N, C-alpha and C positions, 0 to 999 in steps of 0.2 A: 503493500499499502503505499502510495507514494501522498506526501503532505505539501500543501500548494504555501502553507505556510512555515518557513525555517524556523520560526520561534516557537513551532507549538507540535510538541513533542506526541506521535501518533499515539500510545498507550500510555497509561500510567505505569512507573518503572519500579518495581520491587525493591525494598530495601538492599535486602542483599543482593541484586544484579547494578545497585547503584556503588554498595561496596567495592563489588569485583573490577568493575569499570574504574573507580576512583582508585583503586590498588595499582591497576595494571600503568595506570595512564603514563607514568614517568617511563615506559619501557615506547612508548610511541610518541613523545611529545615534541623532540627536536623536530623529527621529520613526518609531521602531521600532514601536510601538503603533497606530500608522495604515498600515502598509503592508503590500504584500500579497507573494507570492512572485514573483509578477510583477515588481513593482520591484526585489526582490533580483537575478531574473535578467538584467534590464536593465543594472542598476548592476555586477555580476560580470560578464558576458558571457557566462553560463553560462546554457544552455539549458533553458528551465522544467521539463521531464521529465527532465532531467538533475538538476537541484536534487531534482525530488520520487522520482528513484529512491535516492538517500542519505537524506532527508530529509521525515517527514511532514509538517511545515508549519515556519513561520518561528520557531516558540518552539522547535524541534529544531534550526535554523540557529544565534539565539540560543545556545543550551547549547553547542553543539560549538565555536562560535568563544571563547566565554568559558574553558570549561573546556581547551583547548587554550593558549590565552594563559598562565591561571593555574597551568598544568601545568607552561610555559616557566620563568615566575617563579619559582616553587616553587625550582627547581633552578640560577636562579643565586644565588635571594637563599640559597639554603643554604651555596653556597660561600663567597658574600661575609660568611657572619656566624663564619666558620670564620676571618678573617684573624689574624693575628698582632698585637696590641696590647690597648689599657687599653680600657676600658668605651666611651668617646669614639670610638676608631679603630672598633671594632666597629660600633658603631651608624652611622657615618658612612659607614661600606663598604656597609652594608646599605641606606640610603636612597640612596647610589649607585648601587646594584644595582636599586632600584627605581623611579626617573627615567632608568635606562639602559635598563629594559625599555619603561618606556612611552616613552619618545623612538623607540625602534625599532619600536613597533607602536603610532601614533597613534591606526589607527581601532578596531581592537578596543579598545582604552585608552576611546575617546571611548563606544563602545559600551556600556563597564563601567561607566562612570561615568551614562549616561544612562540605565543601567537597573539601579542598583543596589537599588530596591525590589524589582523581578522577581528579581532574581538572589537577593536576600537569602531570598527564600521557597523557593529552590531547595535543597537540602540538598547538593547535591556542588558550586555554584556557590561556597556559603557558605564549606564546609569550603575552596575552593579560596582566598578569600580572605585566610581566616586564616591556611592556610599560608601564603601567599607576603606578605601584608603583617603582620598583625598578630603572630602567633607568633613569627617571627625578633626582633623589637622586645620582645616580652615576655618571650622569653628573656633578653636581653641585661639589661634593666631589673633581672630576678627577681636576677640573676647576678653584681650589680655590688657586693653587700655594702653598706657604709658610705660610697659615693662620694657617693651621692645623697640628696638630703632625703625626709624621710618622703613619701610619693606616692601617689595612685591610680594603678598599673600600669597599667589597664584603659582608664583616661582618658587615662592621655599615651599610648598606644602608638594609640587611636582619633584623639587631636589629629594624631599625628606621618601616620596614614594620611590623614587630612584634608589636611594641606599638603600630603603627597605629591602625591596624584591632583589634588588643583583647582590650586595653583601649579604643577605640571605641565600641565594642560591650559589654564592660560591662556595659556603659555609656549606652546603648540602652536596655541591659539583667536587670537595675535595677531600670533603671529611664523611662524608655522610651523613652529615645532624649538622645543625644551628647551633652556638652557646648563647642562646639566647642571652645572658645575663649580660655577657659581656659586649654581645653585640649592639644590645639594646644602649646598654651604657655608654659605648663608643659613640654611637652615631646621635645620642641626645645632645653630650657633653660638647661634642664636636659644633653641633647646630647651634647650641643654646650660646657654645663662646661666639659665637659672631652676627647673631639678631637681638640679644640683648645690648642693654645701656650701656652694661660695663661699671656700673659704679656698686655691684656686687649685691644688688636686688635679687633675692631670691638664690643666689648662687650656691646656696647650700644644697640645693637637693640638686644640684645637676650632676653630683656622683653618681645617683641613684636610679631607679628604674621606677620610677613613681610611687616606691612602697616605703 
């Protein structure tokens, strides 16, 4: 069955099947533009016929995996953004949550990174990236008042997104895991030194990760 809407999954996807797709995503993430449904079936152990029952093609598989990942990210980051504390503590909490989510979803995270161009052309996925990565950071920076220097919030937000995703995946590729505490601390401390006024305000929190 072919679905005319690439964002509409043909049939509801069972949790077990979704987990198998997510767990195998890393094996085809970097070459997604070249693979076929047969390759996804082989990597996931899901029969080809079952895949076609739920998805009209590999683009729907990609959309499903990214939507599920980003939906979970949005929930965890929204909670992190509400942590009690100053601007630095809230920013650190969000970065920490984003890195934790990538560490817990290495395959789908790599799939997102490898297909950012394609994902950016899908409104639902682009909105999910904004909800999970950009919007929380943007809101924290806009609510910071006079703690920060004059800055382009969109540029800083995008730079933080790049730092979280690229540094996080470098850890996954080089060692198979992300040292979330160390990476979050380093990213926040580095950015914080460049975007605060330098009068020592809130600086005492820059060594932590929001806790």
